[in-house]
N, C-alpha and C positions, 0 to 999 in steps of 0.2 A: 424392068426384068422380069418374069415369069420361067419358073423354073417348071418344064414337065416331067411328069413321071414316065422315064425310060428306063431301058437296062443299061445305059451309059455309065461309067464311072465320071464321078467329080474328081477327076484328077490333075496334075498340074498341065497338060496340055489344054483341056478344058476351060481351067483359069486364065490361062494366057489368050485363049481365045475369045472370052467373055470380056479380058480387060483391054484387048486390040478393037475391038465392037465397041465398048463405052468412048476409049480414045478417038476411034473414027467419030462418034455419033457427039460427042464434046468438042470435037475440033483441036484435042489435046487440052483442053483447060479444065480444070479442077469442075467436079463433076458431083451429084448429088444422085444416090441409085434408090429405088423402091423394089426390094428382092418380093417377089409374091412366089411364095413355096407353098402353098396349098394343094398343089396337085404333085407335088414331088415328094418321093422318098429316099432322097440320099442325099449326102452330107461330102463335102470336100474331104479328100485324105488330107495326110499331115504336109506334103509336097505342096500340094493344093492352099492348103492354109497359109503356109509359110508366104507363099507368093502374094497371096490375096493380103495379108497384114503387112507387107511391103510396099504396096500399090500408095505412092504419093498423091496422085490426081485425085483420086477418090477423097470427097471430103465429108460426106455424111451419107449414113446406109439404114434406112427402114427395112426390118425383115417382117414380113406377114406369115405367122407360123401357127398354126391351130392345134397340131399334135402336141402332147403335152409331153412327150418324149425328146422331139426338137425342139421344144421351149426350152426345156431342160439344158440341153447341147448347147444350144445359141446362146443361152445367157452364159456361158464360160467364153465361147466364141468372140463374142463383143467385146469383155474383158480386154481381149489381147489384141485389139485394133487401135490404129495412130489414128483414127477419127472418131467423130461422133456415129453412135450407132445405138438402134435400141429396136425391140423385139415388140411386135403388136399382134393382136387377135383380129383385129377390126381394120379395116383396110380405109376407111375413113379416118380415121385418127392416126395410121401410118401418113397418109397423104397430110394430112393436116400438119403433122409435125414436120416432115421432110421438107414441104413448103415454107413453113415456119422460118428454117434457117437460111441465114443469107451467107452466099459464097465469098 
């Protein structure tokens, strides 16, 4: 999933739309996701974070984040997730890690 630099809020509605798309693409099976935030400057609001942490089908999440500010925030975000999650600067490392995990 590639987040884009938009003026849109990353709110509960956006989080639910992303989840619905992931469920469709994974045929409602457990899934791993790589989130590329390199061109985005938004963070989920509190409602969106609560929803994201409640998702049961997401098995693992690799986050590509290059901004120091967002890397610091992401470290707190991944601690609250019920699934494996890790923050990366490098795309290849993120891909290697997410692919290495069995579903």
